[in-house]
C-alpha positions in Angstrom: 125.3 194.6 157.7 126.8 193.5 154.4 126.9 189.9 155.5 123.2 190.0 156.4 122.3 191.5 152.9 124.2 188.7 151.1 122.5 186.0 153.3 119.1 187.5 152.4 119.9 187.4 148.7 120.6 183.7 148.9 117.2 182.8 150.3 114.5 181.8 147.9 111.9 184.5 147.3 109.1 182.2 148.4 110.4 179.2 150.3 106.9 177.9 150.9 106.4 176.7 147.3 108.5 174.2 145.4 111.0 175.5 142.8 109.5 173.3 140.0 106.1 174.4 138.8 103.3 171.8 139.3 102.4 171.7 135.6 106.0 171.0 134.7 106.3 168.2 137.3 103.1 166.5 136.0 104.3 166.9 132.4 107.6 165.2 133.3 105.7 162.3 134.9 103.4 162.0 132.0 106.4 161.8 129.7 107.7 159.0 131.8 104.6 156.9 131.0 105.4 156.5 127.3 108.3 154.1 127.7 106.2 152.0 130.0 103.3 151.8 127.4 105.9 151.0 124.7 107.2 148.1 126.8 103.6 146.8 127.2 103.3 147.0 123.5 106.4 144.8 123.2 104.9 142.3 125.6 101.9 142.0 123.3 104.2 141.5 120.3 106.1 138.7 122.1 102.8 137.1 123.2 101.7 137.0 119.6 104.9 135.5 118.4 104.6 132.9 121.2 101.1 132.0 120.1 101.9 131.8 116.3 105.3 130.2 116.6 104.4 128.0 119.6 107.6 129.3 121.3 108.1 128.6 125.0 111.2 130.9 124.8 109.0 133.8 123.9 106.9 133.1 127.0 110.1 133.5 129.1 110.6 136.9 127.5 107.1 138.0 128.5 108.1 137.2 132.1 111.3 139.3 131.8 109.4 142.3 130.2 106.7 142.1 132.9 109.4 142.5 135.5 110.9 145.5 133.6 107.5 147.2 133.2 106.5 146.5 136.8 109.7 148.2 138.1 109.1 151.2 135.8 105.6 151.5 137.1 106.6 151.3 140.7 109.4 153.8 140.2 107.0 156.4 138.6 104.4 155.7 141.4 107.1 156.6 144.0 107.8 159.9 142.1 104.1 160.7 141.9 103.6 160.1 145.6 106.6 162.3 146.6 105.3 165.1 144.3 101.8 164.8 145.6 102.9 165.1 149.2 104.5 168.5 148.4 101.5 170.1 146.8 98.3 171.7 148.0 95.0 169.9 147.5 94.1 171.8 144.3 97.5 171.2 142.8 97.3 167.5 143.4 94.6 166.9 140.8 96.9 166.2 137.8 99.2 164.1 140.0 96.3 162.0 141.3 95.1 161.5 137.7 98.6 160.1 136.8 98.5 157.9 139.9 95.3 156.4 138.8 96.7 156.0 135.2 99.6 154.0 136.7 97.1 151.7 138.5 95.5 151.0 135.1 98.9 150.4 133.5 99.8 147.9 136.3 96.6 145.9 135.6 97.2 146.1 131.8 100.7 144.7 132.5 99.4 141.8 134.6 96.8 140.8 132.1 99.2 140.8 129.2 101.5 138.7 131.3 98.7 136.3 132.1 98.2 135.6 128.4 101.3 133.4 128.8 99.4 130.8 130.7 96.8 129.8 128.1 99.4 130.1 125.3 101.7 127.8 127.3 98.8 125.3 127.7 98.2 125.5 123.9 101.8 124.7 123.2 102.4 121.9 125.8 99.1 120.2 125.2 99.5 120.6 121.4 96.0 122.0 121.2 94.5 122.8 117.8 92.5 126.0 116.9 90.0 126.3 114.1 91.0 128.7 111.4 88.4 131.2 112.6 89.7 131.1 116.2 93.3 131.5 115.0 92.3 134.5 112.9 90.4 136.0 115.8 93.4 135.8 118.2 95.7 137.4 115.6 93.1 140.1 114.9 93.0 141.0 118.6 96.8 141.1 118.9 97.0 143.4 115.8 94.4 145.9 117.0 95.4 145.7 120.6 99.0 146.7 119.7 97.7 149.6 117.6 95.6 150.7 120.6 98.7 150.7 122.8 100.5 152.9 120.2 97.6 155.4 120.3 97.7 155.4 124.1 101.4 156.2 124.0 100.7 159.2 121.8 97.7 160.3 124.0 100.0 160.7 127.1 102.3 162.9 125.1 99.6 165.2 123.6 95.9 165.8 124.4 94.6 165.2 120.9 90.9 165.1 120.8 90.8 163.1 117.5 93.3 160.5 118.8 91.2 160.1 122.0 88.1 159.6 120.0 89.9 156.9 117.8 91.1 155.2 121.0 87.7 155.2 122.6 86.0 153.8 119.5 88.7 151.2 118.9 88.6 150.0 122.5 84.9 149.7 122.5 85.0 148.0 119.2 87.5 145.4 120.4 85.4 144.7 123.5 82.4 144.1 121.3 84.4 141.9 118.9 85.7 139.8 121.9 82.1 139.3 123.1 81.0 138.3 119.6 83.9 135.9 119.2 82.9 134.2 122.4 79.3 133.7 121.1 80.6 132.4 117.7 83.0 130.1 119.5 80.1 128.5 121.5 78.3 127.9 118.2 81.3 126.2 116.7 81.6 124.0 119.8 78.0 122.9 119.3 78.6 122.3 115.6 81.8 120.3 116.5 84.1 122.6 114.6 86.1 123.7 117.7 87.5 121.2 120.2 86.4 121.3 123.8 90.0 121.0 125.1 90.9 124.2 123.2 87.9 126.2 124.4 89.4 127.3 127.8 92.6 128.5 126.1 90.7 130.5 123.5 88.3 132.0 126.0 91.2 132.8 128.4 93.0 134.8 125.8 89.8 136.7 125.0 89.2 137.5 128.7 92.6 139.1 129.2 92.3 141.0 125.9 88.9 142.4 127.0 90.3 143.4 130.4 93.2 145.2 128.7 90.8 147.2 126.5 88.8 148.3 129.5 91.8 149.6 131.3 93.0 151.4 128.2 89.6 153.1 128.0 90.0 154.0 131.7 93.3 155.8 130.9 91.9 157.6 127.9 89.0 158.8 130.0 91.3 160.0 132.8 93.7 161.9 130.5 91.0 163.4 128.2 90.7 167.2 128.2 93.6 167.7 130.6 95.1 170.7 128.8 
């Protein structure tokens, strides 16, 4: 009789539910996103250095950081999928939101990594940019890096003002990219920009714009989650 009592005391009070609360699990997974986003910010910084210094070594570092970020993303995805399988349909909502956020981060990582190709072409072919085009690219790198810092803070805390800033900044950068493309076409017509440099400049703008759109997707997903 005494042995039966001891055995009953060792059993969990409600074995049908996980020991870790769902909110705590999702919070832990959100916390794991910050290092990934910081790594993506480092990739942007290295891409900028490669562009400005015409450094092929920096392009190799982008490839290395891409591998690190991809492994981090895949590792968190596995954790999210395991946690999702253990929860009820209602409890899966925050986890599914994180899963979709990781899909956005994966595409952000790929597009930052793809900046290496037009930058490599600029370096190898010794392509020249007009002063305006050079300024535009550095402007995008500066503001895109700031946007990534804001995104890192957003995953840590649901701050309405910070979300509003990220939304406005992301939309602003997309608009600036589109305007820069139009201005570039005009410079081509005027003979200020070289036709050989055009695909490189436009390629950088395309990847920057796609990154902004995925950042905005994450901001929208994580908004008002508290």
